N, C-alpha and C positions, 0 to 999 in steps of 0.2 A: 249338570256341567254344560257351560256354554260352548258353543263349537268354536274352535280356533279360526279366526279369518284367513290366516294363511293356508289352511287346509282347502277351504273353498277356493281361494285364489288358484291353488295349485291345479284344482279340477278343471276350472276355466282356462287356465294357461295350457295345461296338457291337451284339452280338447281342441283348441285352436291350433296348438302345435302339430298334432296328428292329422288335422284337417289339411294343413298346408303339405305335410310330407306325403300324405296319400295322394295328393293332386299332381306330385311330381312324378317324373318318369324314371328316377334313378333308383327306386326299391327293387330289390330282387323279390321273386315269388314268396319266399319264405318269410321276408321282413313284411312284405305287403299283408299277408294273411294274419300275421301276429299282430300288426298295427291296426287292421281292419277290426279285429276282434276287440282290442282295448277301445277304439273309437266308437264301437257299436255299444260296449258297455257304458261308456261315458256319456253316450247321447241319450240314454235312458234318465240321466240325472241332470243334465247340463242346464236345463231350463229352471229347476228348483236352484241350482247352485248361482245362476245370474239373477234370479228374484231375490235371494237371500243377500247376495252381495250389494245389490241396488236398494236394499230395504231402507237403510238410514236416509239416503237422498230423497227417496219417495215419500217418506214419512214426513221429512221437514216440509217438503213442498205441500202436502196435504193439510199438515198442521197449520201452516201459514193462511192457507185458504180459509180454513175453519176459525181461525182466532183473528184475522186482520178485520179491519172496518169496512169491509166490501159490504155494499147495501143489497147485494143479489142473494136474498135468504134462500132461494131454491138451490144455488150453487153451493151455498155452505152446507145444506142437508145432504146434497150429494157427496160433496167432499168428506163429510163426517161419515158417511156410509162406505165409501172406498177406504177411509182410514181404518175403520173397524175391521173390514175384509182383509186389508193388507195386514195388519197386526196377526189376525186369525191364520192366514196363510203362510206368516213367517214362522209361527210355531210348527206347523205342518211340514213347512220346507226343511225347517232345523231336523225334525225327526227323521225325514226320508234321506236327509244327507248324513245323519249320524248312523243310520242303518246301513247306508252304502259304504261307509267309512270303516264298519266293523272288520275285524280280521276276517278274511275268506278261507274257507276250507278248499284246499287246492283239490280235493277229491270231488267237490260237489258237480263238476262239468263231466265226470267219468261215467261210463257204462257202469252196469252193475251186475254181481252175482248173487242170485236170490237161492237160499237154502231153505227149505221148510222140512221138519221133522215131527213126526207123531211124538208126542208126550205122554203124560200119565192119562190113563183112561182106557188102555187096550184097544180093541178094534174100534170103537167109537172115536178114540183120538185119531186113528188113521183115517177115519172117514172125515173128520174135521180138518186135518191136514189136506185132504184132496179138495175139500170145499174153498181153504184158503187159496190153494193153488189156482182154481177156477176162478176165484174173485180177482187175483193179480192178473191172470190171463185176460179177464174182462176189462180190467184198467188199462192193460197195454193195447187192447183193441180200441177202446174210446179214445185214447191218446196218440194212436198210430205209432206206437213203440213196437220195436220187433222183439219177441220172445224166442229163444232158441234154446229147446230142451237139452241138457248136458247129461243128466242121470236120473232114472227114475226106478224106484223100487215099491212094488204094490204089496198090499196085505192081503191075507186070506178073504176079508170082507169086500175086497174091491176098492179099498182106500189106499192111501199112500202111506208107507213107511217113511220114506225120504224122497225129495224131489229136489234137484238141483238145476237151475235155468240161467241163462245169459239174457240180460235185457238191455237193449241198445236203442239211443234216441239222443235227444237233447236234455242234458243236465239230469241225467237219470238218477245217479246217487242222491243228489240233493232232494229229489222228490221221494224218494223210498227209505232214506237212512234211518227215519224214525220209526221203521217198521220192526227193526230188530228187538227181540225180546219174547216173552211167553205170552201167547194168546189163548184165552180161556173160553171156552163154550159151555153154555148151560142149557140144555134141551133134552127132550125125551128120545132116546134113541129108538130105532125102528125095532130093535130086539127086545124093548122093554114092554111087558105085557101088562104092567099094573100101572103105567102112566106116570111113572116117577121120573122126576128131572135128575139128570145125571150131569156131573161136571168133568169135563175132560180138558186137556191142553194140547197145544203144539207148539214148538219153537221155531221163530223165523230168525234168519240171519241175512242181512244184506250187507255185502261187501263191494267197495270200488274195484271195478275190474281193473287190474294192474297191467301195465305194459312191460315189454322187456326193459325199457329204460327206466322205469320205476323200482324194479327189483331185479337184481342179478343173481342168478342161481349158478353156484359152481356145481359142475359134474361131480367132484369129489364129495360134495355135502350130500349127495343123493345115493339112497339105497332102493334099486328098482327090483321088484320081485314080480315074476310072471306066475299066473295059475289059470286052471281052467274054469271057464265062467260057468255059473250055476244059477238055476231059476227057482222058483217057489219049491219049498220042500226039499231044497238040495239036489235035484235032478239036473244032470248034465245038460247044457244047451248048446255046447260047442266041443268038438272035437279036438280043437287046438288050444294051446295055451295062450289065449289072446287077453284075459283080464290081466290088469297091471295094478300094483300096489306100489306107490311111490312115498318114500319115507325121507323127510328133511332131517338129517341127523342133529344139526345144531339146535333146532327148535323142538325136534320131536313131533312135528305136524306130519299126519299120515293121510294120504288121498289114495282111495282105491276107485278103479274105474272098469267096467265090464260090459258097459251097454253095446259098445261096437264090436263087431266080428274081427276088426283089424287091431292087432296089438299097437301098431304105430298110432292109429286114431285114438285108442284108449289111453296111450302114453301122453298124446297132446293135450287131450282133455284133462287128464289128472295134473299136468303141469300147469294148465291154465287156472285150475282151482287152487293149486298150491300157491302160484304167484300171487293170487288176489288174497288167500289167507296170510301169507307172509307180509304183504304189504299193510294189511289191516293190523296184524300182530305189532308190527314196528310202529304205526300209527297209534295205536293204543297205548304202548310203552311211553310215547312221548305225551301223549294227553293226560296219562296219569300223573306223570311228573308235573305237568303244568298246573294240574287241578287237584293236588294233594289237599290243599287248604280250604277247598269248598267243593260242595257236590251239586251237580246241575239236576234239576227236576227231569229235564228232558234227556234221557240217556239215549245214546245212538249205537250202542254195540253190546250192551250186557245182555247176554242170552237167558240169564237166570232171573232178570227182572219181569215181573209181571205187569204188562203195559195195558192190556185191553180185555174187556169182557164182551162176549157176544151173547145176549140172553135172548133166546127164540121165543120162549112163552110170553114174554114182554114186549117182544119186537124191537130191543134197544141194543144200541153198542155204546159202551162207556170206555173212555180213554181215562186212565187213573192217573197219568202224570199232570194232566190239566183239569181234571175233574169235570170233563165235557161228557155229557151223555146225549146221544141223537136217537130219537124215536124213529129211526128210519133204517132198521136193520136190513130188510129185503132189499132196499134201494142200495145200501152199502155194499151188501154182498153181489150186487150186480155191477159193482164198480161205477155206480153213478154219482155218489157224493163223495167220493174218495178225497177229492180235492178240499172240500169243506173241513174235514178233520186235519189234513195235513197244513191248510192254511194257518188253523188255529195253533197247531204244534210249532210252526214256524215263528209265529208271531210271539208266542211264549218264549221261545229260545232267543229270539231277538231282544226281548224285554230283559232277560236274564243277562245277556251280553251288555246291554247298555247300563244295567245296575252296576256290573262288575268294572265299567269304565268310570264310574262316578266315585 
């Protein structure tokens, strides 16, 4: 599908208009911030739009230099080389512009709530859940993202039954949204005496962090129960009823929080998680309605979908959605080549969107 010229012209005109508006002194701070963000986004693509728009004119000039009766053979060779490069660049410019014009996910720019839970595999699954959380911690450190622990529940083996954290930074959800699903590990557990490889799993959910303006929660829709916090084995760790269980009655979503000694703080954390789960719940309903007629390979929210296998004996990590295997498991677990996999997932998702436009 060729790119409509009016779409490219709109990009160029809007960039020019925003440039003039931002140089004026009539904008209030809120409008200035909004237009600055739009201008910055367009600045990343404007050169490709201008080159694409000027293609026909530049092509005619170079074709004339190649075909006319000019005696300068060296000039003709140079013009032919420039013409070839111009045509090649035009194809690349068209692809970049198509990707830029794809429908944007409004949640991409948001921070994220990361939830990891031990799945099948008993204590080994909880150890793997802990390893996954450490991996994401290292990714955050490498990228200067801010990770804040919301809730953590340890297993008897020192692993994690469940961990929930908030991750803040630039375009966090767009970087982590492909992580939702079942992560499978194949390795020899420390408790295995005969060296047999065991298979365990952990589930990961990445939710866009919702603000108050994204989701309005009515008090009448909530049931809030308080109870005494308990630690491993059920022993009491608090002498007051500080733990909180929040039930959103219309959706049936339940969030419990007991990490803080303060009931108020536990309530705040529970509502933060609830808000993000409700936001994702509504987004998924809309997405399901839009895509009933097709199934994308790149899922972004199905926690039951097996998305990745971490094979320690062979030192490989495989993403099953794009059939990509990297024989760099140790580096991956250190958060060092995380971008390589995400870029491939992003590219595949873009290709699927482009196919659906055709």
